[in-house]
Structures are given as C-alpha cells and as structure tokens.
Residue frames relative to the residue before (quaternion, step in Angstrom):
aa qw qx qy qz dx dy dz
M 1.0000 0.0000 0.0000 0.0000 0.00 0.00 0.00
Q 0.4539 -0.7217 0.4606 0.2470 3.51 -0.97 0.77
A 0.5213 -0.6382 0.4496 0.3446 3.63 -1.04 0.61
I 0.4274 -0.6938 0.5238 0.2482 3.57 -1.20 0.68
P 0.2255 -0.7583 0.5849 0.1787 3.55 -0.63 1.00
A 0.1433 0.7554 -0.6237 0.1409 3.53 -1.12 0.74
R 0.3772 -0.6758 0.6000 0.2026 3.47 -1.33 0.89
P 0.4736 -0.6884 0.4661 0.2908 3.62 -0.70 1.08
K 0.3094 -0.7069 0.6103 0.1791 3.52 -1.19 0.68
R 0.3629 -0.7222 0.5442 0.2249 3.58 -0.64 1.09
S 0.6287 0.5584 -0.3727 0.3925 3.64 1.00 -0.64
L 0.7047 0.4346 -0.2289 0.5120 3.56 1.23 -0.61
G 0.3729 -0.7311 0.4758 0.3163 3.62 1.37 0.07
Q 0.2239 0.7785 -0.5457 0.2147 3.58 0.81 0.96
H 0.1424 0.7190 -0.6763 0.0733 3.47 -1.18 1.06
F 0.2840 -0.8290 0.4639 0.1299 3.57 -0.15 1.32
L 0.3965 -0.6796 0.5635 0.2519 3.52 -0.94 0.75
V 0.0297 -0.8425 0.5372 -0.0261 3.58 -0.55 1.10
D 0.5717 0.5572 -0.3743 0.4718 3.65 1.36 0.08
A 0.3793 -0.7572 0.4963 0.1909 3.55 -0.45 1.24
N 0.6041 0.5891 -0.3230 0.4287 3.62 1.09 -0.72
V 0.6861 0.4872 -0.2612 0.4729 3.43 0.99 -1.11
A 0.5821 0.6020 -0.3123 0.4486 3.53 1.16 -0.90
R 0.6922 0.4643 -0.2639 0.4854 3.51 0.87 -1.12
K 0.6591 0.5142 -0.3488 0.4237 3.62 0.94 -0.75
I 0.6043 0.5342 -0.3411 0.4829 3.58 1.07 -0.71
V 0.6676 0.5067 -0.2837 0.4659 3.65 0.79 -0.90
R 0.6763 0.4902 -0.3041 0.4581 3.52 0.95 -0.88
A 0.6400 0.4815 -0.3230 0.5042 3.61 1.08 -0.70
F 0.6070 0.5518 -0.3460 0.4553 3.64 1.06 -0.55
A 0.0751 -0.8615 0.4836 0.1355 3.48 1.21 -0.99
P 0.0690 -0.8366 0.5434 0.0097 3.66 0.50 1.16
Q 0.1927 -0.7682 0.6045 0.0850 3.61 -1.14 0.69
P 0.6641 -0.5642 0.3459 0.3478 3.43 -1.16 0.68
A 0.7388 0.4156 -0.2406 0.4728 3.63 1.01 -0.71
D 0.4751 0.7407 -0.3678 0.3006 3.56 1.31 0.06
T 0.1809 -0.7167 0.6573 0.1473 3.49 -1.16 0.67
V 0.1256 -0.8352 0.5344 -0.0321 3.58 -0.42 1.33
V 0.0800 -0.7648 0.6304 0.1059 3.52 -0.99 0.71
E 0.1326 -0.7833 0.6035 0.0679 3.57 -0.55 1.14
I 0.2834 -0.7774 0.5549 0.0860 3.49 -0.97 1.26
G 0.8542 0.0079 -0.0633 0.5160 3.43 -0.73 1.18
P 0.0346 -0.8626 0.5045 -0.0116 3.61 0.63 1.10
G 0.2585 -0.7895 0.5202 0.1984 3.55 1.05 -0.58
R 0.8395 -0.1248 0.1819 0.4966 3.46 -0.81 -1.25
G 0.5501 -0.6673 0.3633 0.3466 3.51 1.35 -0.13
A 0.2345 0.8130 -0.4886 0.2127 3.55 1.28 0.64
L 0.6800 0.4071 -0.1986 0.5766 3.58 1.08 -0.95
T 0.6507 0.5511 -0.3788 0.3597 3.58 0.66 -0.98
E 0.6401 0.5491 -0.3226 0.4297 3.65 0.83 -0.97
L 0.7072 0.4711 -0.2653 0.4556 3.58 0.88 -0.84
L 0.6449 0.5253 -0.2721 0.4840 3.57 1.24 -0.84
A 0.6357 0.6124 -0.3435 0.3207 3.56 0.69 -1.00
P 0.7263 0.4543 -0.3139 0.4093 3.65 0.71 -0.79
G 0.7538 0.4584 -0.1815 0.4344 3.54 1.14 -0.56
V 0.7162 0.4131 -0.2607 0.4984 3.63 1.18 0.10
K 0.6137 -0.5787 0.3934 0.3657 3.62 -1.21 0.38
R 0.7830 -0.0152 0.0678 0.6181 3.40 1.08 -1.08
L 0.0738 -0.7845 0.6148 0.0335 3.63 -0.97 0.83
V 0.1115 -0.7756 0.6213 0.0042 3.58 -0.73 1.17
A 0.0526 -0.8214 0.5680 0.0063 3.51 -0.56 1.19
V 0.1428 -0.8260 0.5450 0.0169 3.49 -0.30 1.36
E 0.0065 -0.8223 0.5606 -0.0977 3.52 -0.51 1.39
L 0.3791 -0.7586 0.4923 0.1960 3.61 -0.82 0.83
D 0.6476 0.5484 -0.2665 0.4569 3.45 1.25 -1.01
R 0.4690 -0.7023 0.4652 0.2654 3.65 -0.49 1.24
F 0.7080 0.4607 -0.2665 0.4641 3.60 0.66 -1.09
L 0.6535 0.4866 -0.3439 0.4667 3.69 0.77 -0.84
A 0.6282 0.5586 -0.3276 0.4313 3.69 0.93 -1.09
A 0.6912 0.4628 -0.2899 0.4733 3.65 0.91 -0.98
A 0.6573 0.5387 -0.2991 0.4340 3.48 0.97 -0.82
L 0.6488 0.5275 -0.2620 0.4817 3.51 1.13 -0.81
A 0.6251 0.5580 -0.2816 0.4676 3.47 1.10 -0.89
A 0.6666 0.4539 -0.2951 0.5123 3.56 0.96 -0.98
R 0.6717 0.5183 -0.3352 0.4096 3.61 0.78 -0.85
F 0.7397 0.3468 -0.1791 0.5482 3.67 1.00 -0.78
R 0.3425 0.7147 -0.5419 0.2795 3.67 1.01 0.25
G 0.7940 0.2797 -0.2282 0.4892 3.43 -0.88 1.02
V 0.5618 0.5129 -0.3740 0.5304 3.56 1.37 -0.02
A 0.3454 -0.8144 0.4298 0.1806 3.52 0.03 1.38
N 0.7762 0.3823 -0.2341 0.4433 3.68 0.81 -0.68
V 0.6070 0.4911 -0.3517 0.5164 3.65 1.28 0.36
E 0.0324 -0.7495 0.6596 -0.0457 3.45 -0.96 1.14
V 0.1354 -0.7830 0.5993 0.0971 3.50 -0.93 1.01
V 0.1920 -0.7898 0.5823 0.0194 3.49 -0.83 1.28
E 0.2485 -0.7475 0.5999 0.1404 3.57 -0.72 1.09
A 0.3371 0.7599 -0.4669 0.3016 3.61 -0.22 1.24
D 0.4024 -0.6362 0.5701 0.3289 3.44 -1.30 0.19
F 0.4620 -0.7341 0.4360 0.2398 3.50 -0.58 1.25
L 0.6123 0.5525 -0.3550 0.4401 3.57 1.12 -0.56
K 0.7042 0.4447 -0.2471 0.4953 3.62 1.27 -0.13
V 0.5796 0.6336 -0.3721 0.3524 3.43 1.34 -0.23
E 0.3271 -0.6984 0.6043 0.2003 3.56 -1.23 0.66
L 0.3088 -0.7839 0.5085 0.1778 3.55 -0.26 1.35
A 0.5356 0.6111 -0.4357 0.3872 3.70 1.08 -0.32
S 0.6144 0.5897 -0.3559 0.3848 3.56 1.15 -0.65
F 0.7446 0.3997 -0.2276 0.4837 3.56 1.23 -0.46
A 0.5770 0.6283 -0.3750 0.3630 3.46 1.31 -0.27
P 0.5485 -0.6407 0.4290 0.3235 3.59 -0.98 0.93
V 0.6198 -0.5320 0.4040 0.4118 3.63 -1.08 0.47
G 0.8311 0.1133 -0.1272 0.5294 3.61 -0.69 1.17
G 0.7096 0.4437 -0.2168 0.5026 3.66 1.16 -0.07
R 0.3924 -0.6975 0.5553 0.2261 3.59 -1.41 0.09
V 0.4906 -0.6192 0.5443 0.2821 3.51 -1.36 0.33
R 0.2652 -0.7052 0.6301 0.1882 3.49 -1.48 0.24
L 0.2194 -0.8189 0.5239 0.0825 3.52 -0.77 0.96
I 0.0110 0.7780 -0.6260 0.0524 3.48 -1.09 0.70
G 0.3265 0.7937 -0.4952 0.1351 3.62 -1.09 0.50
N 0.3704 -0.6614 0.6073 0.2376 3.56 -1.23 0.28
I 0.2076 -0.8947 0.3954 0.0101 3.43 0.12 1.57
P 0.4918 -0.6478 0.4891 0.3151 3.76 -0.79 0.77
Y 0.3721 -0.7958 0.3905 0.2753 3.50 -0.19 1.08
N 0.5818 0.6061 -0.3793 0.3877 3.62 1.18 -0.25
I 0.7411 0.3276 -0.2125 0.5462 3.63 1.19 -0.44
S 0.2932 0.8054 -0.4928 0.1505 3.74 1.15 0.04
G 0.6963 0.5001 -0.3067 0.4136 3.58 0.80 -1.05
P 0.6550 0.4898 -0.2687 0.5089 3.64 0.87 -1.13
L 0.6470 0.5413 -0.3279 0.4253 3.62 0.80 -0.76
I 0.6493 0.4939 -0.2755 0.5085 3.60 0.92 -1.09
F 0.6928 0.4611 -0.3139 0.4570 3.62 0.72 -0.88
R 0.6321 0.5750 -0.3153 0.4129 3.54 1.10 -0.55
V 0.6133 0.5252 -0.2633 0.5279 3.32 1.41 -0.78
L 0.6397 0.5610 -0.2902 0.4380 3.55 0.97 -0.87
E 0.5989 0.5656 -0.3376 0.4556 3.53 1.24 -0.77
Q 0.7665 0.3688 -0.1367 0.5077 3.53 1.20 -0.79
A 0.2583 0.8198 -0.4895 0.1470 3.46 1.24 0.25
N 0.5614 0.6472 -0.3734 0.3559 3.63 0.95 -0.37
V 0.7317 0.3399 -0.1658 0.5671 3.49 1.34 -0.56
V 0.6546 0.5300 -0.3151 0.4374 3.52 1.20 0.19
Q 0.3489 -0.7605 0.5132 0.1910 3.68 -0.63 0.98
D 0.7629 -0.2145 0.1930 0.5786 3.52 0.77 -1.07
M 0.1507 -0.7900 0.5917 0.0550 3.60 -1.16 0.26
V 0.0637 -0.7661 0.6385 0.0360 3.50 -1.03 0.94
L 0.0010 -0.8286 0.5579 -0.0456 3.63 -0.58 1.05
M 0.3355 -0.6552 0.6378 0.2266 3.53 -1.20 0.63
L 0.0484 0.8096 -0.5774 0.0937 3.61 -0.68 1.13
Q 0.6467 -0.4574 0.4342 0.4289 3.44 -1.36 0.16
K 0.5825 -0.6276 0.3843 0.3453 3.61 -0.84 0.79
E 0.6302 0.5387 -0.3299 0.4514 3.47 1.01 -0.94
V 0.6861 0.4748 -0.2943 0.4661 3.65 0.87 -0.89
A 0.6083 0.5453 -0.3537 0.4556 3.63 1.01 -0.79
L 0.6814 0.4654 -0.3239 0.4629 3.58 0.86 -0.77
R 0.6334 0.4803 -0.3779 0.4747 3.66 1.01 -0.34
V 0.5654 0.5574 -0.4069 0.4517 3.68 1.08 -0.33
V 0.7966 0.3649 -0.1440 0.4599 3.58 0.65 -1.12
A 0.4530 0.7284 -0.4428 0.2609 3.65 1.20 -0.18
G 0.1952 -0.7648 0.5874 0.1789 3.45 -1.25 0.36
P 0.7718 -0.3867 0.2648 0.4297 3.56 -1.30 0.12
G 0.7670 0.3545 -0.2709 0.4612 3.51 -0.95 0.94
S 0.6498 0.5071 -0.3131 0.4718 3.52 1.30 -0.19
K 0.5450 -0.6170 0.4248 0.3766 3.59 -1.01 0.49
E 0.6575 0.5061 -0.3528 0.4326 3.63 1.07 -0.38
Y 0.4800 0.6818 -0.4220 0.3559 3.61 1.27 -0.34
G 0.3468 0.7518 -0.5133 0.2261 3.58 -0.79 1.02
P 0.8315 -0.2390 0.1153 0.4881 3.60 -1.04 -0.30
L 0.6412 0.5168 -0.3383 0.4553 3.68 1.06 -0.75
A 0.6766 0.4508 -0.3134 0.4907 3.56 0.95 -0.65
V 0.6346 0.5561 -0.3304 0.4230 3.58 0.84 -0.85
H 0.7537 0.4074 -0.2128 0.4698 3.57 0.71 -1.18
S 0.6222 0.4965 -0.3530 0.4917 3.61 1.07 -0.59
Q 0.7287 0.4283 -0.2790 0.4558 3.64 0.71 -0.88
L 0.5345 0.5949 -0.4130 0.4357 3.55 1.20 -0.20
L 0.8087 0.2955 -0.1127 0.4959 3.57 0.92 -0.88
A 0.8344 0.1820 -0.0761 0.5147 3.64 1.29 -0.16
D 0.3925 -0.6222 0.5772 0.3545 3.53 -1.16 0.15
V 0.0677 -0.8345 0.5468 0.0099 3.52 -0.73 1.07
R 0.0309 -0.8074 0.5862 -0.0592 3.49 -1.11 0.78
L 0.3809 -0.6931 0.5733 0.2140 3.49 -1.10 0.84
L 0.2694 -0.8059 0.5055 0.1497 3.64 -0.35 1.06
F 0.7727 -0.2777 0.1905 0.5382 3.61 0.74 -0.98
Q 0.4339 -0.6672 0.5231 0.3049 3.59 -1.16 0.43
V 0.1976 -0.7676 0.6035 0.0869 3.57 -1.36 0.54
S 0.4528 -0.7177 0.4785 0.2257 3.50 -0.96 0.92
P 0.6275 -0.5301 0.4292 0.3756 3.59 -1.13 0.52
Q 0.5981 0.6498 -0.3223 0.3408 3.60 1.05 -0.93
V 0.6756 0.5393 -0.2717 0.4229 3.68 1.24 -0.60
F 0.6697 0.4839 -0.2731 0.4927 3.45 1.42 0.08
R 0.1105 -0.7417 0.6493 0.1271 3.56 -1.29 0.29
P 0.4811 -0.3232 -0.7735 0.2565 1.68 -1.10 2.19
R 0.5948 -0.5777 0.4221 0.3666 3.56 -1.14 0.38
P 0.2912 -0.7229 0.5645 0.2718 3.70 -0.74 0.62
R 0.5352 -0.6605 0.4294 0.3049 3.35 -1.28 0.33
V 0.6858 0.3922 -0.2763 0.5473 3.58 1.27 0.27
D 0.5476 -0.5753 0.4849 0.3660 3.52 -1.40 0.34
S 0.2656 -0.7689 0.5586 0.1617 3.42 -1.23 0.41
A 0.1208 -0.7714 0.6141 0.1152 3.74 -1.13 0.26
V 0.3631 -0.6851 0.5980 0.2029 3.50 -1.36 0.57
V 0.0888 -0.8230 0.5604 -0.0274 3.53 -0.76 1.17
Q 0.1721 -0.7955 0.5719 0.1029 3.66 -0.96 0.83
W 0.1248 -0.7326 0.6645 0.0779 3.44 -1.12 0.93
V 0.0233 -0.7640 0.6422 0.0580 3.62 -1.09 0.89
F 0.3348 -0.8213 0.4416 0.1356 3.46 -0.24 1.38
L 0.4312 -0.7196 0.5077 0.1962 3.39 -1.06 0.98
P 0.6414 -0.5157 0.3791 0.4231 3.66 -1.11 0.39
G 0.7823 0.0040 0.0503 0.6209 3.64 1.10 -0.62
P 0.6992 -0.4394 0.3378 0.4516 3.56 -1.33 0.12
R 0.5627 -0.6188 0.4341 0.3346 3.52 -1.04 0.81
C 0.7844 0.1632 -0.0583 0.5955 3.60 1.09 -0.67
A 0.4920 -0.6910 0.4394 0.2957 3.53 -0.91 0.89
V 0.0986 -0.8004 0.5902 0.0358 3.60 -0.38 1.18
A 0.4751 -0.7262 0.4367 0.2372 3.62 -0.60 1.21
D 0.7867 0.0655 0.0507 0.6118 3.48 1.00 -1.15
R 0.2596 -0.7824 0.5203 0.2231 3.67 -0.16 1.14
A 0.6580 0.5378 -0.3526 0.3918 3.67 0.79 -0.88
F 0.6494 0.4881 -0.3124 0.4924 3.57 1.15 -0.81
F 0.5900 0.5731 -0.3884 0.4154 3.66 0.97 -0.69
L 0.6473 0.5241 -0.3323 0.4427 3.54 0.95 -1.00
R 0.6827 0.4634 -0.3019 0.4776 3.58 0.82 -0.88
F 0.6260 0.5270 -0.3551 0.4520 3.72 1.06 -0.84
V 0.6508 0.5117 -0.3515 0.4371 3.70 0.80 -0.81
R 0.6826 0.4993 -0.3117 0.4331 3.46 0.81 -0.99
A 0.6458 0.5038 -0.3143 0.4800 3.59 0.97 -0.78
A 0.6626 0.5369 -0.2962 0.4300 3.59 0.88 -0.98
F 0.7946 0.3130 -0.1832 0.4869 3.55 0.85 -0.78
G 0.4893 0.7034 -0.4020 0.3229 3.49 1.43 -0.15
Q 0.7581 0.1588 -0.1295 0.6191 3.59 1.26 -0.47
R 0.2120 -0.8616 0.4511 0.0961 3.50 0.52 1.34
R 0.6646 0.5271 -0.3002 0.4363 3.61 1.02 -0.65
K 0.6525 0.5123 -0.3052 0.4676 3.55 1.13 -0.49
V 0.4990 -0.5846 0.5467 0.3322 3.44 -1.36 0.59
L 0.6414 -0.5586 0.3601 0.3833 3.56 -1.15 0.61
R 0.5560 0.5722 -0.4285 0.4240 3.66 0.85 -0.59
N 0.7400 0.3660 -0.2483 0.5067 3.68 0.85 -0.79
A 0.6264 0.5584 -0.3430 0.4221 3.67 0.86 -0.80
L 0.7653 0.3926 -0.2003 0.4691 3.51 1.01 -0.80
S 0.3942 0.7789 -0.4214 0.2458 3.53 1.22 0.23
R 0.6301 0.4870 -0.3378 0.5017 3.54 1.38 -0.27
L 0.6513 0.5425 -0.2928 0.4425 3.53 1.26 -0.39
C 0.7706 0.2452 -0.0466 0.5864 3.45 0.95 -1.07
D 0.5849 -0.5676 0.4741 0.3331 3.43 -1.43 0.46
K 0.4929 -0.7067 0.4180 0.2880 3.61 -0.55 1.34
S 0.6408 0.5367 -0.3288 0.4396 3.65 0.85 -0.75
A 0.6408 0.5142 -0.2759 0.4989 3.50 1.12 -0.95
L 0.6440 0.5024 -0.3206 0.4796 3.63 0.96 -0.82
A 0.6591 0.5351 -0.2927 0.4400 3.63 0.97 -0.91
E 0.6972 0.4723 -0.2367 0.4847 3.54 1.12 -0.81
L 0.6335 0.5795 -0.3452 0.3791 3.52 0.99 -0.63
Q 0.3423 -0.7582 0.5393 0.1312 3.57 -0.74 1.01
E 0.3590 0.7352 -0.4836 0.3109 3.53 0.49 1.22
P 0.3958 -0.7517 0.4843 0.2093 3.58 -0.50 1.23
A 0.5640 0.6337 -0.3589 0.3892 3.53 1.09 -0.84
L 0.6269 0.5961 -0.3146 0.3908 3.56 1.10 -0.85
A 0.6419 0.4919 -0.3065 0.5021 3.57 1.28 -0.41
S 0.6006 0.4860 -0.3801 0.5085 3.77 1.12 0.10
R 0.4517 -0.5758 0.5959 0.3307 3.40 -1.66 0.16
A 0.6752 -0.5556 0.3134 0.3702 3.46 -1.32 0.78
E 0.6473 0.5381 -0.3326 0.4252 3.68 1.05 -0.76
Q 0.6578 0.5138 -0.3488 0.4262 3.57 1.15 -0.20
L 0.6447 0.5278 -0.3126 0.4561 3.61 1.29 -0.21
S 0.4738 -0.6550 0.5205 0.2748 3.49 -1.12 0.76
L 0.6450 -0.5000 0.3593 0.4527 3.59 -1.23 0.27
E 0.6379 0.5402 -0.3493 0.4234 3.62 0.90 -0.67
E 0.6787 0.4931 -0.2738 0.4704 3.54 1.10 -0.88
L 0.6021 0.5483 -0.3213 0.4833 3.54 1.21 -0.58
V 0.6764 0.4751 -0.3060 0.4723 3.51 0.86 -0.84
R 0.6557 0.5421 -0.3074 0.4262 3.54 0.92 -0.90
L 0.6548 0.4952 -0.2878 0.4931 3.59 1.14 -0.87
C 0.6411 0.5227 -0.3330 0.4526 3.61 1.04 -0.93
N 0.6809 0.4842 -0.3266 0.4420 3.64 0.95 -0.69
R 0.5723 0.5524 -0.3461 0.4975 3.58 1.22 -0.52
L 0.7688 0.4468 -0.2334 0.3935 3.54 0.74 -0.96
A 0.4887 0.7158 -0.4099 0.2843 3.52 1.30 -0.71
P 0.6684 0.5362 -0.3470 0.3812 3.70 0.80 -0.72
C 0.7663 0.3591 -0.1909 0.4973 3.55 1.16 -0.66
A 0.3884 0.7681 -0.4507 0.2366 3.46 1.33 0.40
Q 0.0750 -0.7568 0.6376 0.1227 3.66 -1.15 0.45
G 0.7536 -0.4584 0.2492 0.3998 3.47 -1.27 0.42
L 0.1697 -0.7714 0.6068 0.0895 3.45 -1.12 0.90
S 0.4167 -0.7246 0.4884 0.2505 3.55 -0.54 1.22
G 0.7596 0.4199 -0.2997 0.3961 3.42 -1.35 0.55
G 0.4466 -0.7070 0.4730 0.2774 3.68 1.21 -0.04
S 0.7165 -0.4016 0.3349 0.4617 3.53 -1.42 -0.35
G 0.2160 -0.8560 0.4547 0.1179 3.63 1.12 -0.55
Q 0.0020 -0.7724 0.6350 -0.0090 3.55 -1.06 0.66
D 0.1881 -0.7854 0.5791 0.1115 3.65 -0.52 1.01
R 0.4610 -0.6688 0.4838 0.3257 3.67 -1.21 -0.08
S 0.4519 0.7130 -0.4193 0.3341 3.56 1.24 0.56
G 0.5053 -0.6791 0.3487 0.4024 3.49 1.56 -0.24
D 0.7391 0.3046 -0.2239 0.5574 3.41 1.41 0.28
S 0.2366 0.7684 -0.5432 0.2421 3.52 0.42 1.31
A 0.3420 -0.7241 0.5645 0.2003 3.48 -1.36 0.08
C-alpha cells in the first residue's frame, strides 16, 4: 500500500508519526489479537493502521481530516476488516462499534491540543472499552500516571485511576514526527476495570468534587470546597481530610471524603468542565 501524502494542518494539531520502528513498538505494546475490535483515533497517514489491520477482526479508523479520511478509505478499499469513519472522535459513541456483549480496544497518536477532553470522553464510555494505548504529550502522560504528593497529580490521574490500571510504557522523541513537536511524547496504557476501583455514591457529584478540590491546589480542602458544600456543614464535619490539600490524598481517601460530603453539597457554578490543558475534571 502506498503512503498517503498530506501537508499537516496546524489547526488540527497534526504531527505525523514517520518512524516505522516507533510505530511497530507501539503496536507491539498494544498486542492486537485476531478477535479484537479496534478503534484507532486519528489514524492520519496510516502508520499504525497498516500494522494493525492484518492482525484484528475489525479496525475502525476515526479521522476528522476530510482529505486524510478519503485517502485512507481509498488506500484500504478492498480490505474487508478496515472501516474508515470521517468524524470528530469527541462526538463518537463507542458503543456503536462494540461487538454484541463485548468491548472495543482503542489506540491512537493524539493531537495534543485535545488530549484532556479526549481522555475524559473515553472515560465517560469506559463500560464499552477494554483498554487503550495513546501517544500523548509527555506532560499529559505524567499527569495520567501521577500519584498523591506529586505536582502532576490531579483530575486526570484521579479519574483515570478510578476506572483503570494506568502505566507509562515508554517515551518518544520529537524526531520521530513530521513536523516535529516542541515537546517530548510518551505512550500510556489504560486497562479498564470491570467497575470503578472505589464505590462512588454519586458520579456526577464526584466530577464536580474533584474539579473543586484541585481547582485551588494551595488551599486546604475545607476552603477549596466552600463553593461546593455548605460552609456551616463543612465547619461542623469532623473530617481530618479537610485539613489536607487535594494532592495529599489518595484516590481512596478522595472517594471516601466525596461520599461523606455529597449530602451537604450545593451547586457549583461552571459544571464539570473540561479544559484543553490535559488536566480537567
């Protein structure tokens, strides 16, 4: 199959993977299996697509760029197990691709300007996702795998680790892309659990709670949560965790505190929110 020529579009944050060795390394880490239904996010010129196609039952390549989607469709015309979908992945319903009674696997080299919203979009649909391997900006990758006490620990880590085992697989140099990004990259794996790691009483409230807790990182939680919960209820609550900052608490401690606070919650302006920095709630 011939390569697809294309001029990268800055508006879409395109950085094409051009190193065949790195592409093979990513696919080896993903370990495609013959029975898999795989959704590739942003296939671009098809560097991963051509390696994935021979080894899976079904490969759905979701591409936003109209030219690239048409070129990929032409390139893989006649390959029965490959389907190219021209769509914005942020609006895709993964359940529409999942086999009956099964789940999809996700892989992709992600435009760095939408990495945060994209990860949260997948987390919203975690019940139909088996696992995911993404190439991300290194800074965002570190936020996903961070633990309590680190400056990177925040909403991306909390929400990802509530639903999955996460692992940074390896780092990638800017030299393997065209055009070269100004930052290093890293490949991260999510292996989704059958259900949340901790029992969350109210998932919608937990999203708001985490955003508020990490929204003012220098404040102790009793103050950081004052817009979320009634101040008098917070003052009366005998909860030692409220004297800590959010980054000091483990996932389990955050969930336990959230469940205790849910009955005294009041509206938090701004909704759950998703920014484009890679660390939103």
